[in-house]
VOPAGU-2260 file (C-alpha; in pm, 1 decimal, decimal comma):
REM VOPAGU-2260
SITE   aa  ch    i         X         Y         Z
SITE  MET   A    0   -1034,2   -1015,5   -2378,4
SITE  PRO   A    1    -921,3   -1377,9   -2328,0
SITE  ALA   A    2    -897,0   -1467,4   -1961,8
SITE  VAL   A    3    -657,0   -1697,7   -1781,3
SITE  PRO   A    4    -831,1   -2032,1   -1714,8
SITE  ALA   A    5    -884,8   -2076,7   -1342,1
SITE  ASN   A    6    -728,0   -2424,1   -1337,9
SITE  ARG   A    7    -420,6   -2344,4   -1543,7
SITE  ARG   A    8     -77,7   -2378,3   -1382,5
SITE  ASP   A    9     220,9   -2176,1   -1495,6
SITE  PRO   A   10     440,3   -2407,0   -1707,5
SITE  ALA   A   11     740,8   -2182,2   -1640,8
SITE  GLY   A   12     740,5   -2237,7   -1266,7
SITE  ASP   A   13     543,7   -2290,1    -949,3
SITE  ARG   A   14     372,2   -1954,1    -922,5
SITE  PRO   A   15      -6,6   -1961,0    -949,7
SITE  PRO   A   16    -169,7   -1831,7   -1267,3
SITE  ARG   A   17    -237,2   -1460,9   -1281,5
SITE  PRO   A   18    -595,6   -1345,3   -1239,7
SITE  ALA   A   19    -821,0   -1248,7   -1527,1
SITE  THR   A   20    -864,8    -901,1   -1376,9
SITE  ARG   A   21    -667,1    -684,8   -1136,9
SITE  SER   A   22    -705,8    -328,3   -1011,6
SITE  CYS   A   23    -452,3     -92,5    -854,6
SITE  ASP   A   24    -382,0     271,6    -784,2
SITE  VAL   A   25     -91,9     288,7   -1030,1
SITE  LEU   A   26      17,5      51,0   -1304,2
SITE  VAL   A   27     384,7      98,9   -1395,1
SITE  VAL   A   28     475,7     -32,5   -1740,7
SITE  GLY   A   29     842,6    -134,8   -1742,5
SITE  ALA   A   30    1073,2    -217,2   -1449,6
SITE  GLY   A   31    1385,7     -47,2   -1577,6
SITE  PRO   A   32    1544,0     244,9   -1387,3
SITE  SER   A   33    1255,0     488,7   -1433,9
SITE  GLY   A   34     968,6     248,8   -1376,8
SITE  SER   A   35    1123,8      87,1   -1071,1
SITE  ALA   A   36    1209,2     426,8    -922,1
SITE  ALA   A   37     850,9     548,9    -971,1
SITE  ALA   A   38     718,1     224,4    -823,7
SITE  TYR   A   39     946,3     256,2    -521,3
SITE  TRP   A   40     847,1     612,7    -436,8
SITE  LEU   A   41     476,3     545,0    -487,2
SITE  ALA   A   42     477,9     221,3    -285,0
SITE  ASP   A   43     686,7     384,2     -13,8
SITE  ALA   A   44     411,0     645,5      17,1
SITE  GLY   A   45     156,2     369,1      73,3
SITE  HIS   A   46      -7,3     344,2    -268,8
SITE  ASP   A   47    -111,9      17,0    -435,8
SITE  VAL   A   48     136,5     -25,7    -722,8
SITE  LEU   A   49     163,1    -298,2    -985,3
SITE  LEU   A   50     496,9    -301,1   -1170,0
SITE  VAL   A   51     507,4    -513,3   -1487,2
SITE  GLU   A   52     823,9    -617,0   -1672,7
SITE  LYS   A   53     810,0    -819,8   -1992,3
SITE  LYS   A   54    1140,9    -996,1   -1925,5
SITE  HIS   A   55    1285,0   -1170,4   -1619,0
SITE  PHE   A   56    1563,1   -1043,5   -1396,3
SITE  PRO   A   57    1851,6   -1056,9   -1438,3
SITE  ARG   A   58    1833,1    -934,0   -1795,1
SITE  ALA   A   59    2088,1    -743,5   -1999,7
SITE  LYS   A   60    2036,3    -396,6   -2148,7
SITE  THR   A   61    2242,5    -197,5   -2396,3
SITE  CYS   A   62    2406,9      62,2   -2173,4
SITE  GLY   A   63    2744,9     199,7   -2073,1
SITE  ASP   A   64    2675,8      83,7   -1714,0
SITE  GLY   A   65    2832,8     399,1   -1569,7
SITE  LEU   A   66    2656,3     561,0   -1274,9
SITE  THR   A   67    2738,4     930,5   -1240,7
SITE  PRO   A   68    2700,1    1122,5    -912,6
SITE  ARG   A   69    2341,7    1210,8   -1010,5
SITE  SER   A   70    2254,8     840,8   -1040,4
SITE  VAL   A   71    2432,5     753,9    -717,5
SITE  ARG   A   72    2236,2    1022,3    -531,2
SITE  GLN   A   73    1905,4     871,5    -643,1
SITE  LEU   A   74    2009,7     516,9    -556,9
SITE  GLU   A   75    2134,9     619,6    -215,5
SITE  ASP   A   76    1806,5     801,7    -152,7
SITE  ILE   A   77    1611,9     479,2    -201,8
SITE  GLY   A   78    1842,6     291,9      32,7
SITE  LEU   A   79    2073,8     111,6    -210,4
SITE  GLY   A   80    2397,4     276,1     -96,6
SITE  PRO   A   81    2524,7     -39,1      81,1
SITE  ASP   A   82    2448,6    -251,8    -226,9
SITE  LEU   A   83    2646,3     -17,0    -451,4
SITE  GLU   A   84    2952,8     -63,0    -233,5
SITE  HIS   A   85    2980,8    -420,0    -363,4
SITE  HIS   A   86    3042,3    -282,1    -712,7
SITE  HIS   A   87    3326,5     -92,9    -876,7
SITE  ARG   A   88    3360,3     265,6    -759,1
SITE  TYR   A   89    3537,4     526,4    -971,2
SITE  ASP   A   90    3653,6     879,9    -901,1
SITE  GLY   A   91    3630,0    1066,0   -1228,8
SITE  LEU   A   92    3694,9    1079,8   -1599,7
SITE  ARG   A   93    4005,4    1033,3   -1813,3
SITE  ALA   A   94    3947,8    1244,4   -2125,5
SITE  ILE   A   95    4155,4    1160,2   -2433,4
SITE  ALA   A   96    4156,0    1346,5   -2765,2
SITE  PHE   A   97    4397,3    1455,4   -3036,2
SITE  GLY   A   98    4700,0    1316,8   -2857,2
SITE  LYS   A   99    4621,1    1482,7   -2521,9
SITE  GLU   A  100    4506,0    1318,4   -2197,1
SITE  LEU   A  101    4350,1    1478,9   -1889,6
SITE  LEU   A  102    4251,4    1313,6   -1561,1
SITE  LEU   A  103    3941,8    1491,2   -1426,3
SITE  SER   A  104    3792,5    1414,2   -1084,7
SITE  TRP   A  105    3421,9    1457,1   -1029,1
SITE  PRO   A  106    3349,7    1815,0    -920,3
SITE  LYS   A  107    3242,7    1877,7    -562,2
SITE  HIS   A  108    2873,5    1956,4    -522,5
SITE  PRO   A  109    2661,5    1997,6    -209,0
SITE  ASP   A  110    2377,8    1782,8    -345,4
SITE  PHE   A  111    2571,6    1498,3    -508,2
SITE  PRO   A  112    2857,5    1265,2    -413,9
SITE  SER   A  113    3197,8    1306,3    -578,7
SITE  TYR   A  114    3214,7     946,5    -701,5
SITE  GLY   A  115    3034,9     705,9    -928,7
SITE  TYR   A  116    3000,5     331,9    -982,5
SITE  VAL   A  117    3007,0      98,2   -1279,8
SITE  VAL   A  118    2731,0    -161,3   -1244,4
SITE  THR   A  119    2591,1    -379,6   -1521,2
SITE  ARG   A  120    2224,4    -324,0   -1592,2
SITE  SER   A  121    2172,5    -696,3   -1530,1
SITE  ASP   A  122    2265,3    -636,5   -1166,9
SITE  LEU   A  123    2139,6    -280,4   -1128,3
SITE  ASP   A  124    1785,7    -312,8   -1260,8
SITE  ALA   A  125    1723,6    -622,4   -1050,5
SITE  LEU   A  126    1840,2    -433,7    -739,8
SITE  VAL   A  127    1607,5    -138,1    -794,9
SITE  ALA   A  128    1306,7    -352,9    -887,1
SITE  SER   A  129    1363,8    -562,2    -574,3
SITE  ARG   A  130    1381,4    -243,3    -368,7
SITE  ALA   A  131    1043,4    -137,1    -510,0
SITE  GLU   A  132     902,9    -476,5    -410,0
SITE  LYS   A  133    1034,7    -438,1     -56,7
SITE  ALA   A  134     864,4     -98,6     -37,9
SITE  GLY   A  135     532,0    -269,8    -112,9
SITE  ALA   A  136     498,9    -271,6    -493,0
SITE  THR   A  137     379,6    -590,5    -664,1
SITE  LEU   A  138     621,5    -699,8    -939,0
SITE  TRP   A  139     510,0    -920,1   -1227,8
SITE  GLN   A  140     798,5   -1048,4   -1439,2
SITE  GLY   A  141     738,1   -1199,2   -1780,5
SITE  ALA   A  142     436,8    -966,8   -1805,0
SITE  GLU   A  143     396,7    -732,8   -2102,3
SITE  ALA   A  144     148,6    -445,0   -2117,8
SITE  VAL   A  145      34,0    -493,0   -2476,8
SITE  ALA   A  146    -245,8    -235,7   -2504,3
SITE  PRO   A  147    -424,5      30,4   -2300,6
SITE  LEU   A  148    -778,3     -42,5   -2186,7
SITE  GLY   A  149    -925,1     293,6   -2284,6
SITE  PRO   A  150   -1121,0     280,4   -2613,4
SITE  ASP   A  151   -1008,6     635,6   -2699,2
SITE  SER   A  152    -644,2     598,9   -2591,0
SITE  GLY   A  153    -415,1     714,8   -2867,9
SITE  ARG   A  154    -664,6     989,2   -2952,9
SITE  GLY   A  155    -623,5    1186,5   -2632,7
SITE  GLY   A  156    -836,5     961,2   -2416,3
SITE  PRO   A  157    -734,4     796,3   -2088,8
SITE  ALA   A  158    -538,9     471,8   -2069,1
SITE  LEU   A  159    -755,7     332,6   -1785,7
SITE  GLY   A  160    -497,8      56,8   -1733,3
SITE  ALA   A  161    -366,9    -211,4   -1967,2
SITE  VAL   A  162    -409,7    -559,0   -2107,1
SITE  VAL   A  163    -112,0    -745,0   -1958,8
SITE  ALA   A  164       1,1   -1062,0   -2134,6
SITE  ASP   A  165     161,9   -1345,8   -1938,7
SITE  ARG   A  166     463,2   -1426,8   -2155,7
SITE  ASP   A  167     541,6   -1743,3   -1960,8
SITE  GLY   A  168     213,4   -1922,4   -1923,8
SITE  GLY   A  169     -10,4   -1750,2   -2176,2
SITE  GLY   A  170    -334,7   -1569,4   -2108,9
SITE  THR   A  171    -394,9   -1204,7   -2025,7
SITE  THR   A  172    -502,1    -991,9   -1732,8
SITE  GLU   A  173    -709,5    -677,4   -1763,8
SITE  VAL   A  174    -543,6    -439,9   -1517,9
SITE  SER   A  175    -757,3    -138,2   -1435,6
SITE  ALA   A  176    -562,2     146,2   -1280,0
SITE  ARG   A  177    -639,9     495,7   -1164,4
SITE  TYR   A  178    -311,2     605,7   -1320,1
SITE  VAL   A  179     -41,8     459,0   -1546,2
SITE  VAL   A  180     332,5     527,1   -1563,5
SITE  VAL   A  181     474,6     457,3   -1909,5
SITE  ALA   A  182     837,1     353,5   -1857,1
SITE  ASP   A  183     902,2      85,7   -2117,1
SITE  GLY   A  184    1213,1     241,3   -2268,9
SITE  ALA   A  185    1334,8     417,7   -2580,2
SITE  ASN   A  186    1121,6     211,0   -2817,7
SITE  SER   A  187     811,4     248,6   -2602,1
SITE  ARG   A  188     534,4      51,3   -2771,8
SITE  PHE   A  189     288,7     136,2   -2499,0
SITE  GLY   A  190     371,6     505,8   -2537,4
SITE  ARG   A  191     309,0     490,6   -2911,8
SITE  ALA   A  192     -24,0     320,4   -2846,3
SITE  LEU   A  193    -116,0     627,1   -2640,3
SITE  GLY   A  194     -19,8     860,1   -2924,8
SITE  ALA   A  195     334,8     956,9   -2823,5
SITE  SER   A  196     588,2    1047,3   -3091,8
SITE  ARG   A  197     939,0    1191,9   -3113,5
SITE  ASP   A  198    1014,0    1551,8   -3210,5
SITE  ARG   A  199    1256,7    1494,1   -3498,2
SITE  SER   A  200    1403,6    1843,8   -3468,8
SITE  VAL   A  201    1577,7    1733,3   -3147,0
SITE  PRO   A  202    1903,8    1539,7   -3197,8
SITE  LEU   A  203    1892,1    1164,0   -3164,5
SITE  GLY   A  204    2177,8     951,2   -3037,2
SITE  MET   A  205    2287,7     601,8   -3126,1
SITE  ALA   A  206    2508,4     381,9   -2910,2
SITE  ILE   A  207    2667,2      38,6   -2933,7
SITE  ARG   A  208    2856,0    -144,2   -2658,7
SITE  GLY   A  209    3026,1    -472,1   -2578,2
SITE  TYR   A  210    3217,3    -635,1   -2293,1
SITE  TYR   A  211    3585,8    -725,4   -2302,5
SITE  SER   A  212    3825,7    -886,2   -2059,6
SITE  SER   A  213    4106,0    -647,4   -1966,4
SITE  PRO   A  214    4397,6    -627,0   -1723,3
SITE  ARG   A  215    4289,1    -267,9   -1646,5
SITE  HIS   A  216    3943,7    -371,3   -1523,9
SITE  ALA   A  217    3995,1    -208,3   -1181,6
SITE  GLU   A  218    4093,9     142,3   -1299,3
SITE  ARG   A  219    3953,8     419,2   -1077,2
SITE  TYR   A  220    3871,3     647,4   -1371,8
SITE  ILE   A  221    3633,8     582,3   -1657,9
SITE  GLU   A  222    3780,9     671,8   -1996,3
SITE  SER   A  223    3622,5     884,4   -2268,7
SITE  HIS   A  224    3771,5     928,7   -2616,6
SITE  LEU   A  225    3648,0    1250,5   -2774,4
SITE  ASP   A  226    3800,6    1195,0   -3118,5
SITE  ILE   A  227    3668,6     860,3   -3236,7
SITE  ARG   A  228    3768,7     776,0   -3591,3
SITE  ASP   A  229    3637,4     555,1   -3867,1
SITE  ALA   A  230    3842,0     292,5   -4050,1
SITE  HIS   A  231    3990,8     566,5   -4270,5
SITE  GLY   A  232    4114,9     764,7   -3969,3
SITE  ASP   A  233    3858,0    1042,3   -4011,7
SITE  VAL   A  234    3714,7    1193,3   -3690,7
SITE  VAL   A  235    3343,9    1122,2   -3643,2
SITE  PRO   A  236    3123,5    1343,1   -3416,9
SITE  GLY   A  237    3060,3    1138,7   -3105,6
SITE  TYR   A  238    3268,6     972,9   -2839,0
SITE  GLY   A  239    3398,5     635,4   -2731,7
SITE  TRP   A  240    3415,6     497,5   -2379,3
SITE  ILE   A  241    3592,0     233,2   -2174,8
SITE  PHE   A  242    3430,9     176,0   -1834,2
SITE  PRO   A  243    3605,3     -64,1   -1592,3
SITE  LEU   A  244    3376,5    -303,9   -1404,9
SITE  GLY   A  245    3630,9    -425,0   -1150,1
SITE  ASP   A  246    3553,4    -793,1   -1213,7
SITE  GLY   A  247    3789,5    -864,7   -1501,6
SITE  ARG   A  248    3568,4    -690,0   -1757,0
SITE  VAL   A  249    3537,1    -347,9   -1915,3
SITE  ASN   A  250    3235,1    -200,5   -2093,5
SITE  VAL   A  251    3344,1     -56,5   -2429,8
SITE  GLY   A  252    3124,3     146,7   -2658,3
SITE  ILE   A  253    3069,7     439,3   -2890,9
SITE  GLY   A  254    2800,0     704,8   -2916,3
SITE  LEU   A  255    2703,4     898,3   -3230,3
SITE  LEU   A  256    2483,1    1199,9   -3298,4
SITE  SER   A  257    2213,1    1238,0   -3561,2
SITE  THR   A  258    2347,7    1588,8   -3625,0
SITE  PHE   A  259    2636,1    1427,7   -3814,9
SITE  ASP   A  260    2548,0    1472,6   -4182,7
SITE  ARG   A  261    2643,5    1114,6   -4275,7
SITE  TRP   A  262    2516,0     942,2   -3965,3
SITE  LYS   A  263    2263,2     720,4   -4144,9
SITE  GLN   A  264    2541,9     584,3   -4363,0
SITE  VAL   A  265    2765,8     493,5   -4066,6
SITE  ASN   A  266    2801,8     122,6   -3996,9
SITE  THR   A  267    2817,0     125,9   -3616,7
SITE  SER   A  268    2958,9    -225,7   -3594,7
SITE  LYS   A  269    3250,7    -129,7   -3817,4
SITE  LEU   A  270    3297,5     194,7   -3625,9
SITE  MET   A  271    3304,6      -7,2   -3303,1
SITE  ASP   A  272    3570,5    -233,8   -3453,8
SITE  ALA   A  273    3772,2      72,8   -3552,3
SITE  PHE   A  274    3747,5     216,2   -3199,4
SITE  VAL   A  275    3858,6    -111,7   -3042,3
SITE  ALA   A  276    4158,2    -122,4   -3276,5
SITE  TYR   A  277    4237,3     244,3   -3205,2
SITE  ALA   A  278    4208,8     222,7   -2823,7
SITE  PRO   A  279    4528,0     224,8   -2614,7
SITE  GLY   A  280    4697,1    -114,6   -2628,5
SITE  SER   A  281    4722,0    -136,8   -2249,3
SITE  TRP   A  282    4349,6    -217,4   -2234,3
SITE  CYS   A  283    4415,0    -531,8   -2444,6
SITE  LEU   A  284    4096,3    -490,8   -2646,7
SITE  SER   A  285    4067,3    -722,7   -2945,3
SITE  PRO   A  286    3830,2    -974,5   -3102,8
SITE  GLU   A  287    4002,5   -1237,1   -2887,1
SITE  THR   A  288    3920,6   -1055,8   -2560,4
SITE  ALA   A  289    3559,8    -980,1   -2660,8
SITE  LEU   A  290    3306,5   -1151,0   -2435,0
SITE  GLY   A  291    3022,5   -1156,5   -2684,0
SITE  ALA   A  292    2875,8    -962,9   -2973,4
SITE  PRO   A  293    2809,0    -590,5   -2913,8
SITE  THR   A  294    2453,7    -459,6   -2896,2
SITE  GLY   A  295    2318,0    -117,5   -2983,5
SITE  GLY   A  296    2017,9     109,9   -2972,0
SITE  ARG   A  297    1886,0     460,1   -3035,8
SITE  LEU   A  298    1876,3     727,8   -2767,0
SITE  PRO   A  299    1589,3     982,1   -2766,5
SITE  MET   A  300    1728,0    1292,4   -2597,3
SITE  GLY   A  301    1625,4    1633,7   -2472,6
SITE  LEU   A  302    1265,4    1548,5   -2369,3
SITE  SER   A  303    1196,5    1487,5   -2736,8
SITE  VAL   A  304     909,3    1239,3   -2691,4
SITE  GLY   A  305     559,2    1350,7   -2603,2
SITE  PRO   A  306     303,2    1426,3   -2495,8
SITE  ARG   A  307     437,5    1306,1   -2161,7
SITE  VAL   A  308     117,9    1385,4   -1971,6
SITE  GLY   A  309    -220,9    1236,4   -2053,4
SITE  PRO   A  310    -557,0    1231,5   -1875,6
SITE  ASP   A  311    -441,8     949,3   -1647,2
SITE  TYR   A  312     -84,4     867,6   -1744,1
SITE  LEU   A  313     270,8    1001,9   -1738,1
SITE  MET   A  314     572,2     906,4   -1951,1
SITE  THR   A  315     911,7     881,7   -1784,1
SITE  GLY   A  316    1273,9     796,2   -1855,2
SITE  ASP   A  317    1374,6     697,0   -2207,5
SITE  ALA   A  318    1007,4     651,4   -2299,6
SITE  GLY   A  319     973,0    1028,8   -2258,5
SITE  GLY   A  320    1305,9    1109,6   -2426,9
SITE  SER   A  321    1468,4    1224,2   -2103,4
SITE  ILE   A  322    1831,2    1142,6   -2197,8
SITE  ASN   A  323    2078,9    1427,2   -2142,0
SITE  PRO   A  324    2169,8    1566,7   -2488,3
SITE  PHE   A  325    2504,1    1694,6   -2360,2
SITE  ASN   A  326    2646,7    1348,6   -2290,3
SITE  GLY   A  327    2395,4    1073,8   -2372,2
SITE  GLU   A  328    2343,5     983,3   -2005,3
SITE  GLY   A  329    2005,8     827,0   -1942,1
SITE  ILE   A  330    2013,0     637,6   -1612,2
SITE  ALA   A  331    2022,2     937,7   -1377,4
SITE  TYR   A  332    1738,9    1109,9   -1562,2
SITE  ALA   A  333    1535,0     790,7   -1563,7
SITE  TYR   A  334    1556,8     773,9   -1184,0
SITE  GLU   A  335    1486,0    1144,8   -1148,5
SITE  THR   A  336    1187,5    1156,7   -1384,3
SITE  GLY   A  337    1046,1     844,2   -1220,8
SITE  ARG   A  338    1067,4    1020,8    -886,8
SITE  LEU   A  339     909,8    1339,2   -1025,1
SITE  ALA   A  340     626,5    1135,2   -1175,3
SITE  ALA   A  341     568,8     961,1    -841,9
SITE  ALA   A  342     541,7    1299,3    -669,5
SITE  ALA   A  343     280,9    1424,9    -918,5
SITE  LEU   A  344      85,1    1099,6    -902,9
SITE  GLY   A  345      98,1    1100,8    -524,7
SITE  GLU   A  346     -59,0    1445,6    -523,8
SITE  ALA   A  347    -329,4    1332,4    -767,8
SITE  LEU   A  348    -408,4    1026,7    -554,5
SITE  ARG   A  349    -420,2    1225,0    -232,1
SITE  SER   A  350    -633,3    1506,6    -372,5
SITE  GLY   A  351    -848,4    1297,3    -603,4
SITE  ASP   A  352    -776,0    1551,6    -876,5
SITE  PRO   A  353    -615,6    1424,3   -1201,8
SITE  ALA   A  354    -523,9    1786,1   -1284,0
SITE  ALA   A  355    -229,6    1740,4   -1046,3
SITE  LEU   A  356     -57,5    1542,3   -1322,0
SITE  ALA   A  357      17,6    1871,9   -1498,9
SITE  GLY   A  358     264,6    1939,8   -1219,7
SITE  TYR   A  359     489,7    1671,6   -1368,0
SITE  GLU   A  360     539,0    1858,6   -1695,1
SITE  ALA   A  361     593,1    2181,9   -1502,9
SITE  ARG   A  362     867,6    2018,4   -1293,5
SITE  LEU   A  363    1032,2    1873,8   -1604,3
SITE  ALA   A  364    1042,8    2218,9   -1762,2
SITE  GLU   A  365    1176,7    2375,6   -1443,3
SITE  THR   A  366    1440,8    2109,0   -1387,1
SITE  TYR   A  367    1560,8    2032,1   -1738,9
SITE  GLY   A  368    1396,9    2265,2   -1991,5
SITE  LEU   A  369    1662,0    2530,6   -2043,0
SITE  TYR   A  370    1953,3    2293,8   -1981,3
SITE  TYR   A  371    1825,3    2046,4   -2239,9
SITE  ARG   A  372    1762,6    2319,0   -2497,6
SITE  LEU   A  373    2122,8    2429,5   -2458,9
SITE  GLY   A  374    2239,7    2069,8   -2480,8
SITE  SER   A  375    2046,6    2010,8   -2801,4
SITE  ALA   A  376    2192,0    2326,9   -2955,6
SITE  PHE   A  377    2541,3    2220,5   -2848,0
SITE  MET   A  378    2495,6    1877,6   -3004,8
SITE  LYS   A  379    2389,6    2035,4   -3333,9
SITE  LEU   A  380    2713,7    2235,2   -3336,2
SITE  MET   A  381    2918,5    1926,3   -3249,6
SITE  GLY   A  382    2766,9    1753,0   -3551,3
SITE  ARG   A  383    2990,8    1974,3   -3762,2
SITE  GLY   A  384    3326,1    1799,5   -3771,0
SITE  ASP   A  385    3527,7    2120,6   -3813,2
SITE  LEU   A  386    3369,4    2285,0   -3507,0
SITE  MET   A  387    3400,3    1967,1   -3303,4
SITE  ARG   A  388    3773,2    1936,7   -3379,2
SITE  LEU   A  389    3831,5    2304,0   -3300,4
SITE  THR   A  390    3632,5    2300,3   -2975,8
SITE  VAL   A  391    3761,0    1972,0   -2835,5
SITE  GLY   A  392    4114,1    2015,4   -2965,8
SITE  THR   A  393    4143,3    2359,6   -2804,0
SITE  GLY   A  394    3980,4    2256,3   -2477,3
SITE  MET   A  395    4217,6    1963,4   -2426,5
SITE  TYR   A  396    4503,7    2209,8   -2378,7
SITE  SER   A  397    4342,0    2357,0   -2066,2
SITE  ARG   A  398    4260,6    2152,4   -1756,5
SITE  THR   A  399    4052,8    2440,8   -1621,7
SITE  VAL   A  400    3837,9    2455,9   -1934,8
SITE  MET   A  401    3783,5    2080,1   -1939,1
SITE  GLU   A  402    3694,6    2077,8   -1568,3
SITE  TRP   A  403    3413,9    2326,0   -1620,8
SITE  VAL   A  404    3307,8    2145,3   -1939,1
SITE  LEU   A  405    3274,9    1828,5   -1729,0
SITE  ARG   A  406    3071,1    2016,7   -1469,5
SITE  ILE   A  407    2831,3    2150,9   -1733,6
SITE  MET   A  408    2801,3    1833,5   -1939,8
SITE  SER   A  409    2738,0    1615,6   -1632,8
SITE  ASN   A  410    2477,9    1866,3   -1507,1
SITE  LEU   A  411    2667,8    1940,8   -1186,4
SITE  VAL   A  412    2666,7    2320,8   -1209,4
SITE  ARG   A  413    2626,9    2467,4    -860,3
SITE  ASP   A  414    2361,4    2718,9    -764,8
SITE  ASP   A  415    2551,2    2826,0    -453,7
SITE  GLU   A  416    2865,8    2958,4    -621,7
SITE  LEU   A  417    2982,3    3136,5    -935,5
SITE  GLY   A  418    3287,8    2957,3   -1066,9
SITE  PRO   A  419    3402,8    2949,2   -1430,9
SITE  ALA   A  420    3155,8    2675,2   -1521,7
SITE  GLU   A  421    2864,8    2851,3   -1355,6
SITE  ALA   A  422    2956,8    3184,3   -1514,7
SITE  ALA   A  423    2984,4    3029,7   -1860,8
SITE  TYR   A  424    2659,7    2836,9   -1825,4
SITE  ARG   A  425    2463,7    3134,8   -1693,8
SITE  ALA   A  426    2591,7    3359,6   -1972,8
SITE  ILE   A  427    2489,4    3108,7   -2241,1
SITE  ALA   A  428    2157,1    3047,3   -2067,4
SITE  ALA   A  429    2082,2    3419,1   -2055,5
SITE  ILE   A  430    2138,3    3443,6   -2432,0
SITE  ALA   A  431    1915,2    3139,3   -2488,0
SITE  ARG   A  432    1635,5    3287,1   -2276,8
SITE  ARG   A  433    1642,0    3611,7   -2474,3
SITE  ALA   A  434    1651,5    3423,2   -2802,6
SITE  GLY   A  435    1367,8    3192,1   -2694,0
C-alpha cells in the first residue's frame, strides 16, 4: 500500500501528515450518529478508538432532522442534554389527513422524555462526534476507509482493519484494529466490501427533503401529512412532513415505500413539488421560499442488511438497515445500535474472546426483532392504496386510536402498563409469534 511521505505537509491545513500505519482497539468507519455513539461508549470505557469520517464537520445529510424521545434519551445519556437546549424543542405531532387534523402530544413513558428536538444534521453530527473525542476517541476527518485489510474479507474472513485514504492531503494509512464498527450509512461501501447485502423482501423507503423559510418556524408541534398526493391529486402511500427548526427555517420532505406498486415510476422531485403546493398556505412554502435544492436518499429498514456480525466486525445504524419500518426513523436506532455494538465489543475486548460479538445480534433480535417484523408487515399493507386510505381515514376520526397508533409507531409502548396501545400491540405480536 502507498505510504504517506514522512516530509509531506497537509495542503489543506496545518495538521501534520497522517502516519503510514496505525493500530487501535476499535476502528469505527463513519462518524454519523451510529459511529459516533459507538465511539463515545467505547472510548468512555477506556478503549483505544479511531473514528474516521470521509467528510469534514459541519456537513449536511439528507434527513428530517427530527429527534424523537428515543433519540433525546440517547443524547442525554452521553451528556448532550445542555447542548440540545440551544435548539428547537417540540412537544408532539400534528397529524393531518383527509381533511382532519389532530394534535397529539408525545406519550408519557418511564424510560423516555415526553419531548423532542429539531436539529440539523450539520449541527447534530458535529456535536456527537466532538463528544466522542472528549471521551477519548481519536477523530480523523477527511479520512475514508476504502478497503478492509483482511485478504479474505468479503468471503467471510476478518476485516483486520482498513486502508484509510487521506482525502485532503493524499496518501493512505494502514489501520490495524482488533475490531471494526461499520457505520458508514445506508450506501455502506465498506459493508459491501465485507460481503453485506440487503434482503429485498423487506420494504425499502425513499425520502427527499429541503429547507424553506417560514413564518411558522417556531411551532411546538412537528407536522405529518398522511395523505400525500401526486400532481393529479391521487393519494400515494407514504407521508409528508414539515418540521420547524426555530431559526426561521422548516425542514420539508416526503417519504415513500417500496411496497407501492408504482414506486419505481414515481418522480420524487415532482412529488415533492406537489406536496409543497398542497401544504397549508400558512407555512408559506413555495419555490420563492426554498433555501436550496432538495436532496434525497434510500432508507434500508427493518434490519434488512446483513450479515451484521463478522469475525471481527459489527454493522450498525443505516449500514445495518436499522431504520424503523413503521415510520422511517433512523437517528434513534443509529444511536441505540451503536451503543449495543459498543457493549458487545467491550465484552470482547475485556474477555479476549471474539465470540462475544454474537451478543450484538442477540440483542438486536431481542430489542427490535418482533417489532420490526410487524412494522415490515404493516408497511406492506400500507403499500396498498385502498387499505391505506381506509386505515388512515378511519383512524383520523378517533383521537384515542391515533394516540395509540403514535405510541406504537414511535416505539414507545410501555412494558409497565396495559393501555389500548399495549393491548393492541401485544395481540398482534402474539399472532405474529404463532405465525412465525
